[in-house]
N, C-alpha and C positions, 0 to 999 in steps of 0.2 A: 273848738274839741281842746278840750284840756288833760294833760293827759300827767296825772300823777303817779308818780316813781319813788321807790327806796333805794335804797343802796345799801348791802349789809356783807362783813364779813368773817370768818370762820377757820379755826385750823386745827391742822389735825399733824399728827407723826408717826412715821414712817418706820420700825424696830425704836428706835431710839427720842426722847424729846430735845435732842441736838438733831435731828433730819426735821424740822418744822416743812411744812404743807400749810401756801395759806389759800383762801377761797375767797374773792370777792364778787359779789350778780346785783345787780340790778334788776328791780320784779316791780309787773303793774299791784300797783293796792286792789284797782279795779276786778280784776279778771285772774290778780294770781299768776301772770306767763311772768317766764323768762324772757329780758329784751338780752341782759350783755353777760358773763362771765368771764371768769378770768384766774388761775393758780401759779402762781408763784411761789417767790420769796421775798420776806418783809427786810424790807430796809429802810433807812432813813435819806437815802436819794430821790429827786424826784429824775423821770427819766422824761 
């Protein structure tokens, strides 16, 4: 069984553009189901 998924990101802000919040999510392209997601700041650092 092959699982084909995509990863996407989007951002929004609360009150001002200096307070950006990012959403990353992975979803199954066949069923449209969300496999995983996370919210947080976007930085150049790897954790």
